[in-house]
N, C-alpha and C positions, 0 to 999 in steps of 0.2 A: 576332140581337138582335131582340127583339120591338119592335112599334110603341109609341113613347112611353117606353121603358125608359131609365133612366139620365140623364134631363134634369137632375134635382135634383142628383146627384153631379157631373155636368159643370159646372154653375154653381157649386157650392161650390168646386170647385177653381180656376175663374177668380177667384172672389172672394179666396180665400187668396193667390193670386199678385199680384192687384192691391194687396191690403193690404200684402204684402212690399214691393211697388214703391213704395208710398206711404211706407212706413217708411224706405226708402233716401233718398227725395226729402227727407223732413224732416231726416234727418242731414246731407245735403249742404247744405241751407239753413243749418243751424247752423254747419257748418264754413266756409261762405262769409261769414257774418256774424262769425265769430270768438267765438261764443257757446259756452261749456262746453267749450272745447278745452283738454285736459290738457296738462301738460308732457311734453315728448318725443314728442308727436303730429306726425308729418309731414303737414300739411294737404294739400299738393299730391299726395303719394303716396296718401293715403287718398281724395282725390276722385278721382284716377285709377282707383283700385280700385273706387270705387262705380259709375263709368261701366261698367266691365266687369260688374259684378254686375247693374246694371240692363239691360244689353244681353242677359244671359242670362235674366233674368226676362221681358223682353218677348218673347224668342223662345219661352219656354214658354207665355206667354199666347196668342201666335199660334197655337201648335199646339193648345192647348186650345179655341180658337175655331174652328179648323179642323175638329176633331173634332165640334164642335156643328153645323157646317155640313154635313159629311158626314152625320151622323145625320139632320138635317132633310131633306136631299135623298133619302136612301134611304126614310125614313119617308113622305115625300110620294109617292113612287112606290108605296109600299105602300098608302097610303090610297086612291090612285087605282085600284089593282087591286081593292081591296075594295069600291069603289063600282061597279065595272063588273059588269053583269049576268052571272050564270053562264053563260047560253046566248048570250052576245055572240060574234059571228063573229070570226074572226081579223083581218079587216080593221078591225072596231071597236075591238078591243084594241090593235092597232097604232096607230091614230090617237089613242087615249086616251093611250097612252105618249108619242106624239110631242107632244101638247098639253102634258103635265107638263114635257118637256124645254124646250119653247119658253118656258113660263112661268118656268122656273128661269133660262133664258137672260136673259130680260127682267129679272128681279129682280137678277141679278149682273152685268148689262150685259157679257155675253160672247156669243160666237158659238153658234149652234145646235149646231155640231160640237163645240166646247169644252164646252157644257153636257151634251151626250150622253156624252162621255168622262168628266166629272165624276160625272155620276150613276152610270154603270157602275163607276167607281173607288169611289165612296162606298159602293155596295151591297156590293162585295166586301170592302173594309175592314171595314165594320160586321158582315159575316158571319164575320170572323176575330177572335174575342174578344181574344186576347193582342195582337195588332197595335192593335186599336182602344183598348185599355186604355193601351197605351204612348203613343198619341197623345193620348188624353184627359188623361193625367198630364203631358204636355209633355216626356216622355223622348225624343221623336223629332218631326221636322217633318212637315208635310203632304207634302213632297217625298219623304221616306223612305216614308211610307204609300202614295203613288202607286207607288213601286218595288215594294212588296209586292202592290199590285194588279195591276201589269204582269206580274210574274214568277210570279204564281199563275194568270195566264190560260192556259187550255188543260189545267190540271190538274184531276183529279177532286176532290171534296171531301176525301177522305182525303189525297191528295197536297199539296192546298193547306195543310190542317191541319198536315201534317208539316213543311212548309217554314217556316211560322210559329212552330211549337214549337221547331224547331232553333235559331232566332234570338232568340226571346222567352222561351222556358221553359227556366230553368236546370236543371230536374229531368228534361228530355227526354232520351232515349238519345242519347249522343254530341252534347251541345249545342254550339253555336258558341263557340270560344275567342277571346280577346283583347277588343278593343273592342266594347261594345254597338252595336246598329245606329244609335241616335241620336247616338253619339259619333263615327261615321265621316261624312266628307263624302258626299253622296248618291251620287256617281259610284263611290265605293269600296263602298258598301253594295250598289249595283246589282251590281258585279262579283262580289261574294261570293254574293248571292242568286242570280244567274245561274248561277254555278258549281255550286251545290248543285242548282239545278233541273235543269241539264243531266245530272248523275249520276243524278238519281231520276225523270226524266221516264219515262212509261209507254211511249213510243214511242223506240226507240233513237236516239242522236245520229247514227249513220250514216244512217239513213232520213231524218231531218230535214235533214241536211246535203246529202244528194243532192237533195232538193226545193229547197233554197236555191240549190244550184249551178245548177240548171235554170233558176232565176229571175235569174240574173246579168244585169247591164245597165249601161249608162252614162247618165247623166242630165246635161242642160245646162239652166242656168237664168240668164237675164240678171238683172243687178242694177244698181244706180244707179251714177252717175260713170263710165260707160263699162266697168264691170266685169262679171264673170259667174262663176258657180259651175260647176265641173265635177266630178262624182261618179261613182265606179265601184264597184258592188256586186260583189265577188269572193270566192271562197273564202278563208277566213281565212288560210291559210298563204301563199297568193300576195300578198294584200294586205300582210301582215306583213313579207314579205321586201322587197317594193317600198318600203315606208316605212322599213325599217331600213337599206337600201341607199342611198336618197336621203339619209337623215339622215347616214349615214357619209361619203358624197361630200361633202355640204355642209360637214361638220366639216373634211374634208381641205381644203377651199378656204379656210377661214377664216385669215386672217393680218394682218399689219400693212398689206398693200396692198389688202384686200379689205374695201369699204365696206358690202357687203350683209350683213344679219342672217341667222342660221340660218332664221328664218321665211321670208325672202325668197329664200333661196338654193333651199329645197326646190322651190317651184313652178317657178323658173327651170330647174333641172336636169330636172324631170320634162318640162317643155315642150320643152326642147332634145332629149330622147332621143326623145319621141314625134314630133317634126317633123324628126328625122333630122339635127339640128344639133349632135350631141354633140361635135364637135370644135371648135365656135365658143368665143367668150369666155364664153358663158352657163355653160359647164362649165369651161373652162380646159383646161390640160394635165395636171392632176393625175389619174392613174389612179384609177378608182373602187375603192376598197378592198372586200374581202369583207366582208360583214355577217353575223355568226354569229347564228342564231336558235336559242334554247334550247328543247328539247322535253322536258318532264317526262313520263316514260313509267312506268306501274306495271309492274313486272317480269312479273307474270303476263300482262298485257295484251301486252307485247313478245314473250312467248313463244306468244301466240295462245290461252292458256287461258281468258282472259275478254275481253269487249269494252268494258271499262272505259274511259271517255275519257282521253285524255292532255291535258296542259295545254301550250299554246303560249305562249311568253313574249311579252307585248304583246297577246294576243288573248283566251285563255281555253281552255275545253274544245274539243277536236276529236276526231273519231271515232278509234278505236284503229286501224282499218285504214289511216287516213291517216298516223298516226304511225309505224306499221310501214313504211309505204312511204317516208317521209322519211328514217328512220334506216338503213333496209336496202338501199335501192335507189340508193345513189350520191349522195344530195343532200347534198354535202359542206358546205354552208352551215348545215345544221342539226345542232346539237351535242346529243346525247342525254344526258340525266341520269336515271338509274334511281331510282325511288321505293321507299323502304323499305316493305315490306308491313305492318309493325307499326303505324305511326303516320302514313303518308302523307308523311313528310318526305324531301326530297332527301337523298342520302347525303354524309356529311361527308368532307371532305379537310382534312388538317392540315399546317401549316408553322411553323417556330420562327424563321425569319429575318424581318427587316423587310420585305424586298422581297416584294410580293404577286404571285404568279404569275397568269397569265391564267386558269389552271383554277380557282384560289380566287376570282377575280373573278366568273367565270361562276357558280360555286356561290352566292355571296352574292346575285348578280342573281336567281338562281332561288328563293332563300329569301325575300328581301325584296320581289321583283316590281317595286318602284318606289322613289323616294326615301322614307326612313323618317320624315321630319319630319311632325308631325301635319297632316292635311289636303291634303298635296301629292300630286298625281298624276302628277308627271313620271316616266316610265318609260323614258327614252331609253337605249339601249345603253350609251352612254358616261357615264352618271352616275359620280361619283366613289365609289370604295371607300375609306371614311374609318376610321381608327383612332379609336374612341370615346374611349378614354383614349390620349393622345399617346404615341408611342414614347419621347420624351424625358422623359416623366413615369412611365415604368415599364410602359406599355402594351404588350401582346404582339400578335403577329400570328397570331390564331386566330379562329375564328368568333364567339366570345363577345365579341370586341372590334372587330369589323368590321361595318360596315353601309353601305348605299348612301345617298348624299346627292347631290341635284343641286347644280350649282355655287353656286346662290343660297343654298341653305340650309347648304351647307358653310361659305360665308363667314359666314353669320350666326351658326353655331355658335362660330366662333372670335372673333367680335367681339360676343358678348353673353352673357347668362347663362342661355341655354337650354341644359339639361343632359340628355344621353342616359343611360338606364339601360344595364346590360349587356345584350347579345344572348344567344341561346341557340342551340343546334344547329338547332332548327326554329322559332325565334321572332326576329323583329326587335326592336330596342330600343324602349322606351317613352320618353317625354320629360317633363320638368318645366320649366315656363315661369318667368320671372323672378319672377312674382307668386306662385309655389308651386302653380299648378294642374298636376296630373299628368295626362298623356294616355296611356292605355294603348296598347300596341303594336298597329298595324293589321294584326293577324295574318292571312296569307293563308288560314287556316282549312282546311288540307289535310285530307281525309277518309281514314279507313283504307282501304286498298286491298281489293278483293274477293278473297276467297280461294276458289279453284275446287275446294273439297273434293269436290263432287258429281262432278267429272270425274276424280278420281284413282281408281286400282283399288282395289275393295274386296275384299280377300282374305278368305276364309272363317276363322273363328277355329277352333281345335281342338274347342271345344265343339260348334260348327255341324257340323264334319264327323263327330263321334261321334254327334250326333244323327240325321244322315242315313244314317249307316252303323253300325247297332247291332252289327253283328258284329265291328267293329274293337275290340280290347281292347288295353289297355296302350299307348294311343297315345303315342309319344314326344313330349317337349317340341318345340313348333315353333320353328324358327330360320331365319333368312334363309339362303340359299344361300351368300352371301357375308357373313361377319360385319363386314367393313370398310364395308358399305353401310348408310346410315341411311334409315329410313322417315320421309318428310317429315310424314305425317299424325300422328306421335307428338310433333311439336313445335308448341307454342303460339306465337302471334306474339310473345310476350315473351322466349322462350327466347334467352339469350345466344349460342347457337350461330349465330344468324343474323348476328351481327357479323362472325364469321369468314367466313361464306358471302359477304358482300358486299364483303369486302376483296380478294376473288379476281377476276381479269379476267373479264368478261362477253363470251362469244362466242356469236353466233347460228350455229346449226348450218346446214350447207349442205343 
């Protein structure tokens, strides 16, 4: 973005949003005074709806103002660079930039560190036109814009542009599916952006994982009221297994005689295990149950034909080599789910009875990744697998009528007018609120798996053989040695023959 560009358009957007907000305020005042209220108008219901509409507008205005702040910060740095003499030393340039950061820190009343981060994030967002336009239009918040800046860090210009296009350009190749970035809570958008980044980063995730593992550590930070924080930075599979086992053990301890909450039980269990007091009352006499961790592995990655990342439930992308080790080397608490190479979705398992098997529950977990209620980030392994349309009302036990719900939102569904859409084989349900607002499904956005065609044998065609051997005449039609064998390269990802292939048991060769 050039210096000074787009200021007028940005202000026009803010003015339009403020005018709309003012109009809603006038309508509310008339309703409160009872002026011009028609027959049949539910005043309380309309005033309630007006509050929601005003909240939405204020959120849009905040985003539009944030876009203006980001542009001003980026352009201030640009002006400073323009004013710096071309022959200035590196030291002079460095201190000139530091001076700008300190000025911005003073103007915004934030720390120098926060100002430096804000300037860098602003420069990156402003350089990515589709993301900046979404922020300027109020289609996403500054929190979402910061995620764009964070997840494009370390990518070259082409890589950053590709990430932004995937999420913000509907005409991009293989655009993101499901809810738009601004319709997702920031944590969910970060998870999706990070998953895309991991798959398309110029440096393999295996190399980056090795660097991270070498930097593993434990940190201790005292806090107020005699409390402290203990953090452990570990490889994701280890941390995920620890978290799931601790949660499962805590769930097993809950009962009528247990006064501690799940949140309180987790640290008690971890402390008891670390301090060697696992047999004390901190854990009780309940044996720790096995905690399964799902690993979504692309089929070609499992075979070693590609190094495409796998997805570890509760964490995100992990190196293919780690996934192969988890599912092939006896790690029996890790449950493998193969990925369909045509669309990146986990393979479907069907059942016609009411009772939901553990296999189907695991599959629904892998499809949904978390509670499917709008904005919920609860992804504990023991979320409820709910019939979207109740069995007693004709609902069936199949993937289009099943979805994950955390206990809180499961209860809300049955005690309010929140209504789920049908799900699909590779898509969780969307939801409609009591006031008619529709929330698109927070699709996990699986990417089509990598097809290792370049690694398959390239057999010469009859025409090529004839060209290299002109003396050969009347070359017979080429056929495979065994007509019962199929050539994989002849199949497109959409070919229905893949359905039959994936219904057969998958066995790793010794």
